[in-house]
C-alpha positions as CSV (number, residue, x, y, z in Angstrom):
1,X,0.0,0.0,0.0
2,X,2.8,2.4,0.9
3,X,4.4,1.8,-2.5
4,X,1.1,2.3,-4.2
5,X,0.6,5.7,-2.5
6,X,4.1,6.7,-3.3
7,X,3.6,5.9,-7.0
8,X,0.5,8.1,-7.0
9,X,2.3,11.0,-5.5
10,X,5.2,10.7,-7.9
11,X,3.2,9.7,-11.0
12,X,3.8,12.0,-14.0
13,X,0.4,13.3,-15.3
14,X,0.3,14.5,-18.9
15,X,-2.5,17.0,-19.6
16,X,-3.6,17.9,-23.1
17,X,-4.4,21.6,-23.1
18,X,-6.9,22.0,-25.9
19,X,-7.3,25.3,-27.7
20,X,-10.8,25.1,-29.3
21,X,-11.9,27.4,-32.0
22,X,-15.7,27.3,-32.3
23,X,-19.0,28.0,-30.5
24,X,-18.1,25.4,-27.9
25,X,-15.6,27.7,-26.1
26,X,-14.6,31.3,-26.1
27,X,-12.0,32.5,-28.6
28,X,-8.6,33.6,-27.4
29,X,-6.0,35.3,-29.4
30,X,-2.5,34.9,-27.9
31,X,0.2,37.6,-28.4
32,X,3.8,36.7,-29.0
33,X,7.0,38.8,-28.9
34,X,9.1,39.1,-32.0
35,X,11.8,36.7,-30.7
36,X,9.3,33.9,-30.2
37,X,8.0,31.4,-32.7
38,X,5.3,33.2,-34.8
39,X,3.2,30.0,-34.7
40,X,3.1,30.1,-30.9
41,X,3.3,27.0,-28.6
42,X,1.6,24.7,-31.2
43,X,4.3,25.2,-33.8
44,X,1.9,25.8,-36.7
45,X,-1.2,27.9,-37.6
46,X,-4.4,26.9,-39.4
47,X,-7.4,28.5,-41.2
48,X,-10.7,27.0,-42.2
49,X,-12.1,27.0,-45.8
50,X,-15.9,26.8,-45.5
51,X,-17.8,25.0,-48.3
52,X,-21.0,26.4,-49.8
53,X,-23.3,24.3,-47.5
54,X,-21.8,25.8,-44.4
55,X,-24.9,26.9,-42.3
56,X,-23.2,30.1,-41.1
57,X,-19.9,31.5,-42.2
58,X,-18.9,33.3,-38.9
59,X,-19.1,30.3,-36.5
60,X,-15.4,29.4,-36.5
61,X,-16.3,25.6,-36.9
62,X,-17.9,23.4,-39.5
63,X,-21.7,23.2,-39.4
64,X,-22.8,21.6,-42.5
65,X,-26.2,20.6,-43.9
66,X,-25.9,17.6,-46.2
67,X,-28.2,15.2,-48.0
68,X,-28.4,11.5,-47.1
69,X,-25.6,9.5,-48.8
70,X,-23.8,12.7,-49.8
71,X,-20.0,12.6,-50.1
72,X,-18.1,15.8,-49.5
73,X,-14.5,17.0,-48.9
74,X,-13.7,19.7,-46.4
75,X,-10.3,21.5,-46.1
76,X,-8.2,23.1,-43.4
77,X,-5.2,25.1,-44.4
78,X,-2.1,24.4,-42.3
79,X,1.0,26.7,-42.2
80,X,4.4,26.3,-40.8
81,X,6.0,29.8,-40.3
82,X,8.9,28.5,-38.4
83,X,12.4,27.4,-39.4
84,X,12.0,23.7,-38.5
85,X,10.0,20.8,-40.1
86,X,6.7,20.2,-38.3
87,X,4.7,17.0,-38.2
88,X,1.0,17.5,-37.2
89,X,-0.9,14.6,-35.8
90,X,-4.6,14.5,-36.9
91,X,-7.2,12.8,-34.8
92,X,-10.9,12.6,-35.3
93,X,-13.2,12.2,-32.3
94,X,-16.9,11.9,-31.6
95,X,-18.3,14.4,-29.1
96,X,-18.5,13.1,-25.6
97,X,-19.6,14.4,-22.2
98,X,-17.2,14.3,-19.3
99,X,-17.9,13.9,-15.5
100,X,-18.2,17.7,-15.1
101,X,-20.8,18.1,-17.8
102,X,-18.4,19.6,-20.3
103,X,-18.5,18.4,-23.9
104,X,-15.2,17.1,-25.2
105,X,-14.3,17.3,-28.9
106,X,-10.7,16.3,-28.5
107,X,-9.1,12.9,-27.9
108,X,-10.8,11.2,-25.0
109,X,-11.0,7.8,-23.2
110,X,-14.8,8.1,-22.9
111,X,-16.6,5.3,-24.8
112,X,-19.4,5.7,-27.2
113,X,-22.9,5.6,-25.8
114,X,-25.0,2.6,-27.0
115,X,-27.5,5.1,-28.5
116,X,-25.0,6.2,-31.2
117,X,-26.4,5.3,-34.6
118,X,-23.6,6.7,-36.7
119,X,-20.1,7.0,-35.3
120,X,-18.4,10.3,-36.2
121,X,-15.1,8.5,-36.9
122,X,-16.8,6.3,-39.5
123,X,-18.4,9.3,-41.2
124,X,-15.4,11.7,-41.3
125,X,-12.1,10.2,-42.5
126,X,-8.7,11.7,-43.3
127,X,-4.9,11.3,-43.0
128,X,-3.4,10.5,-39.6
129,X,-0.6,13.2,-39.9
130,X,0.6,16.0,-42.1
131,X,4.2,17.1,-42.5
132,X,5.1,20.7,-43.2
133,X,8.6,21.9,-44.3
134,X,9.8,25.3,-42.9
135,X,7.6,28.0,-44.4
136,X,5.3,25.5,-46.1
137,X,1.5,25.8,-46.4
138,X,-0.6,22.7,-47.1
139,X,-4.3,21.7,-47.2
140,X,-5.6,19.0,-44.9
141,X,-8.4,17.3,-46.8
142,X,-11.0,15.3,-44.9
143,X,-13.8,13.3,-46.4
144,X,-17.4,13.2,-45.1
145,X,-19.7,10.3,-46.1
146,X,-23.2,10.8,-44.8
147,X,-25.4,7.8,-43.9
148,X,-27.6,6.6,-46.7
149,X,-30.7,6.7,-44.5
150,X,-32.3,10.0,-43.6
151,X,-31.4,11.2,-40.2
152,X,-33.0,13.8,-37.8
153,X,-30.8,15.6,-35.4
154,X,-27.0,16.2,-35.5
155,X,-23.8,14.2,-35.6
156,X,-21.1,16.0,-33.7
157,X,-17.3,15.6,-33.3
158,X,-14.0,17.3,-33.5
159,X,-10.8,17.5,-35.6
160,X,-7.8,17.6,-33.3
161,X,-4.5,19.0,-34.6
162,X,-1.4,18.7,-32.5
163,X,2.3,18.9,-33.2
164,X,3.9,15.5,-32.8
165,X,6.6,14.7,-30.3
166,X,5.9,17.7,-28.0
167,X,8.2,18.0,-25.1
168,X,5.7,20.4,-23.5
169,X,6.2,22.9,-20.7
170,X,6.5,21.3,-17.2
171,X,5.6,22.5,-13.8
172,X,5.7,21.0,-10.3
173,X,2.4,21.0,-8.5
174,X,1.5,19.1,-5.3
175,X,4.6,16.9,-5.6
176,X,3.7,15.8,-9.2
177,X,5.2,16.9,-12.4
178,X,2.7,18.1,-15.0
179,X,3.5,18.3,-18.6
180,X,1.4,20.6,-20.7
181,X,0.8,19.9,-24.4
182,X,-1.2,22.0,-26.8
183,X,-3.6,21.3,-29.6
184,X,-6.3,22.9,-31.8
185,X,-9.7,21.3,-31.9
186,X,-12.1,22.3,-34.6
187,X,-15.8,21.4,-34.0
188,X,-17.8,19.6,-36.7
189,X,-21.6,19.4,-36.6
190,X,-23.4,17.6,-39.4
191,X,-27.2,17.6,-40.1
192,X,-29.5,16.5,-42.9
193,X,-32.6,18.6,-42.0
194,X,-33.7,21.6,-40.0
195,X,-36.1,19.5,-37.9
196,X,-35.4,20.2,-34.3
197,X,-35.6,17.2,-31.9
198,X,-35.7,17.3,-28.2
199,X,-33.0,15.6,-26.0
200,X,-34.1,12.8,-23.8
201,X,-32.4,11.1,-20.8
202,X,-32.2,7.5,-19.7
203,X,-30.8,6.3,-16.4
204,X,-28.3,3.5,-16.8
205,X,-26.9,2.7,-13.4
206,X,-25.9,3.8,-9.9
207,X,-22.8,2.2,-8.4
208,X,-19.9,2.7,-6.1
209,X,-16.5,3.8,-7.5
210,X,-13.7,6.3,-7.2
211,X,-13.1,9.8,-8.5
212,X,-9.5,10.9,-8.4
213,X,-8.7,8.0,-6.1
214,X,-11.4,9.0,-3.6
215,X,-14.6,7.1,-2.7
216,X,-17.7,8.2,-4.7
217,X,-21.1,7.1,-6.0
218,X,-21.5,7.3,-9.8
219,X,-24.8,8.1,-11.4
220,X,-24.6,7.1,-15.0
221,X,-27.3,8.3,-17.5
222,X,-27.4,8.9,-21.2
223,X,-28.7,11.5,-23.6
224,X,-30.2,9.1,-26.1
225,X,-31.2,11.6,-28.8
226,X,-29.1,13.3,-31.5
227,X,-29.5,16.7,-29.9
228,X,-27.5,18.9,-27.5
229,X,-28.8,19.3,-24.0
230,X,-27.9,22.7,-22.6
231,X,-28.1,24.4,-19.2
232,X,-28.5,21.1,-17.4
233,X,-28.7,21.0,-13.6
234,X,-28.2,17.7,-11.7
235,X,-29.2,17.1,-8.1
236,X,-28.4,13.7,-6.3
237,X,-29.1,12.6,-2.8
238,X,-27.9,9.3,-1.4
239,X,-29.7,7.7,1.6
240,X,-29.4,4.3,3.3
241,X,-32.3,2.1,2.2
242,X,-35.2,2.4,4.7
243,X,-33.9,5.7,6.2
244,X,-34.5,9.3,5.3
245,X,-31.1,10.8,6.5
246,X,-29.1,12.1,3.5
247,X,-25.6,10.6,3.6
248,X,-24.2,12.2,0.5
249,X,-25.4,14.8,-1.9
250,X,-24.3,16.9,-4.8
251,X,-25.8,19.7,-7.0
252,X,-24.2,21.1,-10.1
253,X,-25.5,23.6,-12.6
254,X,-24.7,25.0,-16.1
255,X,-23.8,21.6,-17.5
256,X,-24.1,20.3,-21.1
257,X,-24.4,17.0,-22.8
258,X,-23.4,16.0,-26.3
259,X,-25.8,14.2,-28.6
260,X,-26.0,10.4,-28.0
261,X,-23.6,10.5,-25.1
262,X,-23.5,9.5,-21.4
263,X,-22.3,11.1,-18.3
264,X,-20.7,9.4,-15.2
265,X,-21.8,11.9,-12.6
266,X,-19.8,11.4,-9.3
267,X,-21.1,12.1,-5.9
268,X,-18.3,12.4,-3.4
269,X,-18.4,10.5,-0.1
270,X,-16.6,13.4,1.6
271,X,-13.5,11.4,2.5
272,X,-15.5,8.9,4.5
273,X,-15.0,5.1,4.5
274,X,-17.3,3.2,2.1
275,X,-19.7,1.0,4.1
276,X,-21.3,-2.1,2.5
277,X,-25.1,-2.2,2.4
278,X,-28.2,-1.2,0.5
279,X,-28.7,2.4,-0.5
280,X,-31.1,4.6,-2.5
281,X,-30.2,7.4,-5.0
282,X,-32.7,10.2,-5.6
283,X,-31.9,11.9,-8.9
284,X,-33.3,15.0,-10.5
285,X,-32.1,16.5,-13.8
286,X,-33.5,19.6,-15.2
287,X,-33.0,21.7,-18.3
288,X,-35.3,24.6,-18.8
289,X,-38.8,23.3,-18.5
290,X,-37.6,19.7,-19.0
291,X,-37.3,17.4,-16.0
292,X,-36.2,13.9,-15.4
293,X,-36.6,12.2,-12.0
294,X,-35.4,8.8,-10.9
295,X,-35.2,6.8,-7.7
296,X,-32.7,3.9,-7.9
297,X,-31.8,1.2,-5.4
298,X,-28.2,0.0,-5.4
299,X,-25.9,-2.2,-3.3
300,X,-22.3,-1.8,-2.2
301,X,-20.8,-5.2,-1.5
302,X,-18.2,-6.0,1.2
303,X,-15.7,-6.8,-1.6
304,X,-16.1,-3.4,-3.3
305,X,-16.1,-1.4,0.0
306,X,-12.9,-3.0,1.1
307,X,-11.3,-2.6,-2.3
308,X,-12.2,1.1,-2.6
309,X,-11.3,1.9,1.0
310,X,-7.8,0.4,0.4
311,X,-7.4,2.6,-2.7
312,X,-8.8,5.8,-1.2
313,X,-5.7,8.1,-0.8
314,X,-7.6,10.4,1.5
315,X,-8.3,7.5,3.9
316,X,-4.7,6.3,3.8
317,X,-3.4,9.8,4.5
318,X,-5.9,10.4,7.3
319,X,-5.2,7.0,8.8
320,X,-1.6,8.1,9.2
321,X,0.0,5.7,11.7
322,X,-1.2,2.1,11.8
323,X,-1.9,1.7,15.5
324,X,-2.3,-2.1,15.2
325,X,1.1,-2.3,13.7
326,X,2.5,0.0,16.3
327,X,0.9,-2.1,19.1
328,X,2.5,-5.3,17.6
329,X,5.9,-3.5,17.5
330,X,5.6,-2.4,21.1
331,X,4.5,-5.9,22.3
332,X,7.4,-7.3,20.3
333,X,9.9,-4.9,21.8
334,X,8.6,-5.6,25.3
335,X,8.8,-9.3,24.7
336,X,12.4,-8.9,23.5
337,X,13.3,-6.8,26.6
338,X,11.7,-9.4,28.9
339,X,13.5,-12.2,27.1
340,X,16.9,-10.4,27.3
341,X,16.2,-9.7,31.0
342,X,15.4,-13.4,31.7
343,X,18.5,-14.5,29.8
344,X,20.7,-12.1,31.7
345,X,19.2,-13.2,35.0
346,X,19.8,-16.9,34.2
347,X,23.4,-16.1,33.1
348,X,24.0,-14.1,36.3
349,X,22.5,-16.9,38.4
350,X,24.6,-19.5,36.7
351,X,27.7,-17.3,37.2
352,X,26.9,-16.8,40.9
353,X,26.4,-20.5,41.3
354,X,29.7,-21.2,39.6
355,X,31.5,-18.7,41.8
356,X,29.9,-20.1,44.9
357,X,31.0,-23.6,43.9
358,X,34.5,-22.4,43.3
359,X,34.6,-20.8,46.8
360,X,33.4,-23.9,48.4
361,X,36.0,-25.9,46.5
362,X,38.8,-23.5,47.6
363,X,37.5,-23.7,51.2
364,X,37.4,-27.4,51.1
365,X,41.0,-27.6,49.8
366,X,42.2,-25.1,52.4
367,X,40.6,-27.2,55.2
368,X,42.2,-30.4,53.8
369,X,45.6,-28.6,53.7
370,X,45.2,-27.5,57.3
371,X,44.4,-31.0,58.4
372,X,47.4,-32.5,56.7
373,X,49.7,-30.0,58.4
374,X,48.5,-30.9,61.9
375,X,49.0,-34.7,61.2
376,X,52.7,-34.2,60.2
377,X,53.4,-32.2,63.4
378,X,52.2,-35.0,65.6
379,X,54.4,-37.6,63.9
380,X,57.5,-35.4,64.6
């Protein structure tokens, strides 16, 4: 366990700092001094060439209306104003929703929701990388192949552009080394019609787990429709089954969900030990005048409680000294002292007995010598 905690503290975390150009995030224009790379920390620049079927030209991301089965090519112009060759990694990602209710268009470990009909990475394809010589400008061409069947709603994803083999800038925070890497992510929203569809939520599961190596309860639910869910508020209360006292709760506002995506919403156990038993989760999700309410029973097994308690870094740190181990050490030391004391007593006793025996022997010999002297005098 000690080695496990040590490895957590010393583990090198690599964060991908994503610069997103589009309606998903605010635009930011960095400024650079003359002696720095004109391409900034990414090592390259880009510009978007919008096709005729772009819904709005001033969005800063692709929002295209296409017919079923339509094949189309889109282009992004990449430039290398620097003096060294640049290799740009290109990754295509479907839009996902993270634990904080933030939509991710960049590379993510979040899986697809089962409600996904058409995977963004199957519809949009392109090269995995682009090489730019010093001063070179080149087009990155991507192909969109829309589904043959008509489709209401939107298909959303992102194009991630990141310089390969980034060393990144490092900083030390909380005993860990953090390496920052930078990328551009360009949003892509595809639709076949103007028909607006409403998002809908479905509860999947409630179960015990860990968030950032700390005990938590996860409420997992999905937006099963091909529509964005905006301004979402989530309220969760956890109680022991058959009781009304709220053990753990969380409320979060201003969240969003991507089309056909799920969220693993964590409810912290506030640094407490996880206790096996039966529990109830009361869940309320609202967005405008829309409301979803669920009550879900769930169980925490002894096996899971023990496993997560052993891994909870907060519990390990708070536990500090292992009093059982200390008691065993103290008992062992006392036993060792007693043993040494007994051995010394026995050795001293044996030594005293030996010395006493030697004294008796000397006395006996002395007495014998005295008797022999008296006998010789009488003979004379």
